[in-house]
N, C-alpha and C positions, 0 to 999 in steps of 0.2 A: 820209682821213676823220678829222674832228676827234672826239676822245674826248668832247667836251661836246655834240656834236651827236647826241644819242642817238636823235632822231627818224629819223636817216638810217641807223641801225644795222640790220643784217639780223638775223633770229632767230639765225643762227649766231654773229654778233658778240656778241649779248647772252648767249648760252649760254657762249661762251668767256670773256667778262668775268666772268660769275657764277662760273664754275668757278675762274678765277684768283683771284678775291676770296675764295672759300671756302678755297682752298689757302693763301692768305696768312693768313687768320684762323686756320686750323688750325695753321700753322707758328708763328704768334705765340703761340697758346695753348700749344703744345708747349714753346716756349722758356720761357714764363712758368712753366709747371708743373715744368719741369726744374730751375728755380731756387727753387721754393717747395714743399717737401714737405708743408707743412700744407695749402696750397691744393689740391695734388694729392689728398691724403687726403680732403679735404672734397668736392671735385668728383667724384672718381672713385668713392669709397666711401661718401660721405655721412656721414663720421665727423668728430667734433670732437676735436682734440688740445688739451690744456691747455698753458700757457705753457712749462713745462720740456720737454715733449715737442717743442714747436716749436723750442726752443733746441737740442735734440739734433740734429734734422734739419738745422737751419741750420749746425751745427758740422760735420756730415758733408759738407755742401756746400762749406764754406769751409776746412776743415782736413784735412790728410792723416791725422792721428791724433786720435781722440776717445776719451776715457775718461770713463765715467759711473759714479760710485760713488753708490749709491742705497739708500734705506731699503727696508723691505719694503712692497710693494703700491703703488708710484707709477705703475704701467703701463709698466714698463721693457721687458717682453717684447712688449707690444703695439706700442710705438714702434719697437723693433728690427725687428719683422716688417714694419711699414709702411715702414721705411727700405729693407729688402730689395726689397719690391715696387715702391716708387717708383724705386729704382735700375734695376731690370730694365725697367720700363715706359717710362721717359723717356729712355733711351739708345737709339741706333739698334739695330735688331734684329741680334743676333749680335756686337755690339761690347762687350757687358757680361757680367761674371761676378759671381756672389755665392757665397762660400764661408762656411759657418757651422760653428761647433763649440761644444761644451759639455763639461763633465767626464764626463757619462754619456750613454748612448744614450737613456734616458728623457727627459733634459733636452733633448736635440736634438729628439726626435720629439714628445714630449707637450707641450712648452712652445713653443719658437720656431717650429718647423715646423707645429705645430697652428695657430698664429696666422697663418702665411703661407697655409696652406690655407684658413683662414677668410676672409682677404682675397680670395683667388681666388674663393671661393664668393659673397662679397658682390658683387664686380665682375660676375660672371656673372648674378646675380639682378637687377642693375641694367641689364642689357642691354649691358654693355661688358666682355666677358670679357678676361682677360689673354692676351697672345700665348703660344702654346705650351700646354703641359700641365703642371700642378702635381700631384704625388702626395705621398706621406707625407713624404719627405725629399729630393725631387728636382724640378727644373724643367727641362723639355726644350723646345727649339724643333726640331720635327721629330725627327731622331735625335740632335741635338746636345745634350749636357748642359751647361746654362748656369748652373745654380745647384744647390747640394747642401749637405746637412748631414751631418757625421760626428762621432763622438766620437773622442778621441785614440787609443784602443786599436784603432780600425779601420784605422789607417795608421801608417807609420813617419814619423820627422821629415822625410823627403824626399818624402812623398807629395804635397805641394803642388806639387812641381816639374812643369813641363809645362803649368801653367795660365797661359795668356797671353791678354791682351786689353787693349784701350786703357783700359777702365773696369773695374777689379776692386774689389769691396767685400768685405772680410773682417769677419765679425761674430763676436766672441768673447763668447758668452753665459755668464753665471755665471762671470765672468772670474777670480775668485779661485782657481778650481779648475783653470785651464789652466796646465800646466807650462811652464817657460821655453823649451824648444826648439821648442814650437809657436808661441810668439810670434815667435821667430826665423824660423820657416818662413813665418809670415804676412807678415812684413816682406819676405821674399825675393820674394814674388809681387806686392807692391804698390810696386814701385820707380818706376813711372811717375808722371808729374805728376798724372794724373787718377785715380789709385787712392786708396783710402781703407781705414782700419781703424776699426771701432767696437768698443770693449771696454766691456762693461756688466755690472754685477752688484752684489751686496751686499758691502760692504767688510769681511768678517768674518775675513780672514786677514792679519795684519800682516806675515807673512813671505813673502807671495806676490809674484810678478812683477807682478801687477796693482798692488800698492802702489808698487812701484818706478817703474813708468811714470807713475803719477799724480803723481809729483813731478818729472817731466822737462819741460824747456821746450818740446820739440817735440810734446808732447801737450797738447791743449786738454782740461782736466779740468773736468767739471761735477759738482757735488754736489747731491743731492736729499735734504733732510731731510723727515721726515713733516710737520714744522711749516710747510713751504713748499708743501704740496699743497693743492688747492682746498678740501678739507673743513676745513682750518684757516685758510686765508687769506681765504676768501669769494669767491675767483675763480669766475666763473660757468662751470659746465659742465652739460651735460644730466644729468637725473636718473640715467640708466643708467650714465653715466660716474662720477658721484659715488658710486654704490653699489658700484662696482668698485674704488675707490681706498681707500687706508689712511684710517682714521678715528680719532676720539678713544678709542673703546672699546679698540681694539688697543693704542694707546699707553699707556693706563692699565693694561691687563693686563700689558704688558711692564714698566712701572714697578713695579707691585706684585710681580710674580713675580721680577724680577731686580735691580731697583734702578737708579737713574739713573747710577750710577758703574760699572755692570757692563759688560764688553766686549760682551755681547749687546745691551744697550740702545743703546750707542754706535753699533754697526754697524747694527742693524735699525731703529732709530728715527731717529737723527741722521744716518745715512748717512756716518759717518766711520770710518776705521780706528782701532781701539783701540790704545793704546800699552801696552807692558809697564811696570808700575809698578817704579820703582827699588827699593822696599822690599817688593815682592811675593815670596813664596816661590816660587810656580809661575808661569812666564811663559805668557801666553795664546798667544803665537806658537809656543811649544814644543808646546802641546796641539794647536793646529791642524795642526802638522806631523805629528802622530800620527794624523791622520784622512785616509782615502783616499776619494775619491768612490765608488769601487766596491771592496768588501773584497777584498784579495788572497787567493789560495788558500793554504791551510796543509796541511802533511802531518799525519798523526795524531800523530806524535812532537812536532811543534811545538805541538800543542794540549794538551800535558801539562806540568806537573801541573794537575789541576782542584782549585781551592781556593776557599774562601769567606771573605769578611770581613764581620763583623757589627758594626754600630754600633747600640747599644740606645737607644731613645728614652726620655726622662724628661720628666715634666711636660707631656705632650701632644705631644712631638716624635716624629718617625717612627722606628721601628726599620727599618733598611735592611740587607738581605743582598745582597752583591755577589759574583757569580761571576767568576772568571778562568780561562781555559783557555790554558795556556801564558802568552803575553804578550797574549792577546786578551781585552778586557773583554767579559764575557758578560751573562747574564741578571741581573735584579734583582727581589727580592721586598721588599715593604714592608707594614708594618702599624702602626697607631697604638694598639694594645691596651695597656692598663695592667696586664693580667694577665700576669705573667712566665711562667706555664706555657703560655699561648697563644703567647707569643713563642717558647718552646722548640719548640712544635709547628710553627711556621712555619719554624724553622731545620731541624728534622728533615725536613720536607717538601722543603726546598731540597737537603739532603744526599742524600736518596734520588733526587730528580729528576736531579741532576747527577752522582752517583757521586763526589762530592768526597772527596779523601783527607785533607784538613785543613780545619778551620774555626777561624778566629781571631776571638776575641770581646773587645770592649772590656769590661774587668771593673769599671771605675769605676761606682759606684752599684749598680744591681741586677745587674750583670754577674757578680759572684761566685756568686750563687745559680744563675744560668742555666748558667754553666760547670760548676758542681757537678752539676746535674741532667743535662746533656749527657754528663758523664763517667760518671755512673751508667748511662745508657742504653748508652754504649759498653761498659762493663763487663758489661752484660747481653747484649751482642751485638746490640742493636737498631739501632745505627748503627756504621759501620765507619770513620768519619773520626776522625783524631786531633784532640782538642779542646785548643786553646791559648788560655789567658787572657793578655791583653795589658793591662798597666797603663801607660798613656802618661805618667803622672805620675812614674814611677820613674826612676832614674838611666839615662843613656845608656850604651851599651856603649863609647862613645868620649867619656868625660867631659871630656877636654881640648878637644873640638871642639864638643860640644852641651850645652846646659844640662840637658836631660832627654830622655826617650825620644820624646816627642811631637815635639820639634824635630828629632831624628834621623830619624824616620819621614817627616815632611813634607819634609825636605831630601833624604834619600837615595832615597826612593821617589817622592815627588811631583815634586821638581825634577829630580833626575838622570835618572830613567827617561824623563821627558818630553823633557829636553834631548837624550838619546841616541836619541830616536824609537823607544824600545823598546816602549812600550805601544801597542796597536792599538785605537783607539776606533771603528773603522769600522762595527762591527756595531750600535752603539747608534743608536736613532732620534734624529732631530734635536732634538725638544723635550727629551728626557731629557739628551742630550749638552749642550745649551745650559745646562740647570740644573746639571749636573755641572761644567762648565767655569767657570760663575759661582762655584760654591762653591770649586773648586780654586784660583782666582785671588784669592780674597778675603783669606786670612790674610797678615799682614805679619810681618816679622822685623827684629830689631836684633842688634847685636853687644854683648855685655856688656863689662865692664871687663877681662875676661880674654881677650877676642877670641873668645868662644864664640858660636855661633849660637843665638838665642833666638826661637822662633816664638811669637807671641802666644797667650794662652790661648783656648780655644774660646769662652768666654763673651764675650770682646771681639769676636771675629769675628761671633758671633751678633748682637751689638748693631748692628754696622755693616751686616751683611748683611740684618738683619731676620728671620732664621730660622737655625736650627742647620744647620751644614754636614754633615749626617748622610750624605748620598750620597758626599761626598768622603772622609769618614773611613772609611766602609766599603770604598771602593775601595782606599785606601792600606793598610788591613789585609789585603785580599785579596792584595796584592802584597808585603806585608812578610814578610821571612824572619827568624823568631826565631833567636836564637843556638842552634847545634847542630842546626838543622833539616836534613833530608836534601837539600832543594832550595834553591838560592841564586839569586834572581832576577838579581842583578848578575853572579854567576858564569856563569849561563846565557847572559846577554847577551854577555859577553866571549867565551865559547866559540862562540856562533853567529857573531859577527863574525870570529873567527879562521878558522872553517870557510869563510866566504864569501871570505876573503882567501887561502885555500889554506894557512893556518897561518903566514903571514908575520907 
C-alpha cells in the first residue's frame, strides 16, 4: 500500500499513522524543550524569563559548572527552582536526580523549595502536573527519592555518596555560605559527562569558596548587576515580573545608606565580590569569616563577661550602646537625644537589662559628664557595673607602635580580633550587620615616619562615609580591655585556643 494513496487506507491504517505522527511530534517537542529551558518554562508554566535568567538555563545546558554571582532581587531563586523542575521533567523518568543545599534550613525550605513547590502547583493548575509528588523539600517518583534539599548540618561531608544517576544536577543556593567540603562532595557526585552544578548567590563573602570557583576556567561565571536588570535596561517583561525584580528605589536606598564604595553596595547592587582595601584597617573578608549562617551554641562560661561599649552622639549623631557577651556581639540600644541625662538613662537601662559588669564610654565631648554621673549612680548602689572612661585621643599603651589610643583600639580590637575570627557576629540581624560592617571597613590607616600605625581621625571617616561610624566605635569599646582590667579579650582568645588544642 502506498503511503500517498490515502484513499486506500483502512481506518486502522489512518489511526496508526495518526498515532505515530503524534508520537513523533511529542518526541520532537520533548527534545526541543530539553534543550531550551526558557521555552519549557513558558510552555509548561506560562512564565516569562528575562534575558539573564535565560542565560543561566542555557549555561546549565552547555556547561558542567555554572556560577552566578548576582545582586539582590534579580530572580535568582526563581530561575534556580525552574532549572530544577526543567531538569527533572525533561530527562527520562528515573534517570535524573536534583540535590540542592543552602546554608540554613530556612533558606532551603522557605526560598528554593518554596519556589519548586510553586512550580509544581502552577503545572498542576495548568493541567500538566509534574511526574511524581513534590512536598516541602523532596520530590519522589513512587517510593524513589529523586530530588531533595538539605542544609549542610543535616548530613556529613560523605552524605552525597550513593547518589548515582546519568543526569545529576546539584544546586548550591546562597553559595557564599556553603563551606568548601560540600563543594567537594557536590563534585564527587557530578563526575558524569551529563551532570551539572549550579552555584548561585549574592557575592558578599570575598573569602568564600564561591569566590574561588568564580575565578576558575572550568566554571562558566555569570554576573548580574542591578543595572543589567529589566527595570534599568528597559527590557520588556510582564508587569508582575517587573514588580518582583530589583528597582531604582532599592539601589538609591543602598547608595544613601552605605555609599557606592561600601562592600555591601558592591555585593548587593553591582553583584561583585568586594575586595579588601590595602589601606583599610579592618578587612571585610575577616568580618564575613566571623559570621555563621546559624549561630553556634555557647556555654554559659563562653558568654561572659557581659560588657557594654558606648559611643556618644554629638551634633545630631546617634548615641550607640553595644553589648558583648563573651566574644558574641549582642544587643544594641540607640538614641539621638541631645540631653545628656537622657543618654545616661538609656545607658542605665542597658546595664540593668544585660547585667553588664563593665561599661566603657567615649569621654571626648559630653562623655566626661556622663561618666561622672554614671559613677555617682554606681557610688549610690543604683548600678553595679564598673564605669570606665576611654579617651581615644590620648597616648597609646604601646607608643612605639601606635600614634594614639584610637589607632591601637582599631588595630588590636577591630583588625586582630576579626582576623582571628574571635568575634561572633552571627546573632546580629542582617541589616544591622551590613551597617556595622560598612562602618568597620571604612577607616584607613598609614604608617608615620617612625613606622607607627596611624588610623585616620573619626572626622575624616565621617566625611567619606557620609555619617559617623558610631556603631563601629561602640562595638570596639565593648571589646576593648583597658589597662589593668580583670578581663583581657586577647588573653581570653589565646586561652580558648589553647584549650581547643589540648594545651599544645
